[in-house]
C-alpha positions in Angstrom: 45.3 53.6 24.3 44.0 55.1 20.7 44.2 51.8 18.3 46.4 53.1 14.6 45.3 51.7 11.0 48.2 49.1 10.9 46.2 48.2 14.6 43.1 47.8 13.4 43.4 46.1 9.8 45.9 43.2 11.6 42.4 42.8 13.4 40.7 41.9 10.5 43.3 40.3 9.3 43.3 37.9 11.8 39.7 37.9 11.9 39.3 36.9 8.6 42.1 34.1 8.5 39.6 32.4 11.3 36.5 33.1 9.9 37.3 31.4 6.6 37.7 27.8 7.7 35.1 28.2 10.1 32.4 29.2 7.3 33.8 26.2 5.4 32.8 23.6 7.9 29.9 25.0 9.0 29.4 24.8 5.1 30.6 21.5 4.6 28.4 20.7 7.9 24.7 22.1 6.1 25.7 20.6 3.3 25.7 17.4 4.9 22.2 18.0 6.2 20.5 18.3 3.1 22.1 15.4 1.2 20.8 13.3 4.7 17.3 15.4 4.5 17.4 14.0 0.5 18.7 10.8 1.2 15.7 10.5 3.4 13.1 11.8 1.5 14.0 9.6 -1.6 14.5 6.7 0.4 10.7 7.4 2.3 9.5 8.3 -1.4 10.5 4.7 -3.3 9.2 3.2 -0.3 6.0 4.6 -0.8 5.9 3.5 -4.6 7.0 -0.3 -3.9 4.2 0.1 -1.0 1.6 1.5 -3.6 3.4 -0.5 -6.5 2.0 -4.3 -4.6 -1.3 -3.0 -3.9 -1.8 -2.2 -8.0 -0.1 -5.8 -8.6 -2.5 -7.3 -6.4 -5.2 -5.2 -8.1 -4.2 -6.1 -11.7 -4.1 -10.0 -10.6 -7.6 -10.0 -9.1 -8.5 -8.4 -12.4 -7.0 -10.6 -14.6 -7.9 -13.8 -13.0 -11.5 -12.8 -13.0 -11.8 -11.8 -16.0 -10.0 -15.5 -16.6 -13.0 -17.0 -15.3 -15.5 -15.0 -17.0 -14.2 -15.8 -20.6 -14.1 -19.2 -19.5 -17.5 -19.7 -18.3 -18.8 -18.5 -21.5 -16.6 -20.6 -23.6 -18.0 -23.2 -21.4 -21.6 -21.7 -22.7 -21.2 -21.2 -26.4 -18.8 -23.0 -27.6 -18.9 -22.5 -31.4 -20.4 -18.6 -30.5 -16.3 -18.4 -29.2 -14.8 -20.4 -31.3 -16.4 -18.2 -34.5 -15.6 -15.1 -32.2 -11.9 -16.3 -32.6 -12.0 -17.1 -35.7 -13.0 -14.2 -36.9 -10.1 -11.7 -34.7 -7.6 -14.3 -36.3 -8.9 -13.1 -40.2 -9.1 -9.6 -39.5 -5.6 -9.6 -37.9 -4.4 -11.4 -40.6 -5.9 -9.3 -43.1 -4.7 -5.9 -41.6 -0.7 -8.0 -41.2 -1.5 -8.6 -44.6 -2.2 -4.9 -45.5 1.0 -3.7 -44.0 3.3 -6.1 -46.7 1.8 -3.9 -49.3 
C-alpha cells in the first residue's frame, strides 16, 4: 500500500519525538564520562604534584642542613672573621635602609 505524504510526516514526527530523549540521554552519558575522565586526570595530576613537592622539600631540607653545618664549621674555625663579616653586612643593610628614607 503506497504511503501518502501525511503518513510520512507522522512517521517523521514520531521518530523525532523518540530520538530527542534518546539523544539527550546519550549526551548526558557522554558528559558524565567526560567529567569522570577529567576528575581522574586532575586527581592524578595532584597526586603527582604532591609526590614531587615532597621530594623537593626533602632535598631542600637536606641542603639547608648542609649549609647550616658548613657555616657553623667556618664560624668555629675563624670566629673573628665571622663577626667582622656579620658586622659588615649589618652596616651595609643599615645604609641601604637609611638611604631609602631620605
